N, C-alpha and C positions, 0 to 999 in steps of 0.2 A: 291322673285320670280326669280330675276336675278341670284342669287346664285344657286338655284335649277337647272336652265337651264345650268349653267356651269358644274355641276356634271353630267347631262345627257349626255353631249358631251364628258365626260372624257373617256368613253370606246372607242370611236372612236379615240381619241387622243392617247390612250395607244396602240392601234393596229397599228399605223403608223410605229413605229420601227420594229414591227414584219413583216409588209409587205415589208419593205426595206430589212430586213434580208432574207426573203423568196426569194425576187427577186435576191439578191446577191448569194444565194445558187444555184438558178436555173441557173443563168448566169455562175457561176463557174462550175456547172455540165456540161452544154452545151459546155463550152470551153474545159473542161477536156476530154469529149467524142470526140470532134473534134480533139484534139491533139493526143489522144490515137488511133483514127482511122488512122490518118496520119502516126503515128509511126508504127502501125501495118502493114499498106500498104507498107511502106518502108522496114520493116523487111521481109515481104513476097516476095517482089521483089528481095531482096538480096538473100534469101534462094533459090528462083527459079533460079537465075543466077548460084549459086553454084551447084545446081543439074544438070543443063545443062552442066556446065564445067566438072563436075565429069563424066558424061556419055561420053562427048567428049574425055576426057583423057582415059577412058576405051577402046575407039575405036581407040586410037593411033593418034588422031588429034594433029597437031603441037601446042605447047604451045603458040607461038606468035599469031596464028590464034584464039585460045581460048581467049587470053587476048583481042584481038581486038574485037571479037564478044561479049564477056560478060562484058567488061570494068572492070574486076576484076584485082587486082594487081598480079604481078609475085609471091609475097610472098603468097598470098591467093591460087593461083594455086598450088604452091609447097606444101602447107598444104594439099590440096585436094589429090595431088599425093601420099602423105604419107599415107592417108587413104586407098588408093587402095593397097599399098604395104603390109598392115597389113594382 
């Protein structure tokens, strides 16, 4: 009788690793989404700064003022300037 009871619980015991695996996958997915959202936001902000800088360059605003306002590097501003010249 005791042996039969052990076999009845076997299904529950075998499901334990699956539940840990599922929790691990869920946690990994949540972390991945959080990191992806953070990275996407960062990229979006950077793209917005470049768009603003590009428009300011087109209007002839001083490069030093654009650097100060957008916090973009001189090199990045110069790359944007080359886009206008094309």
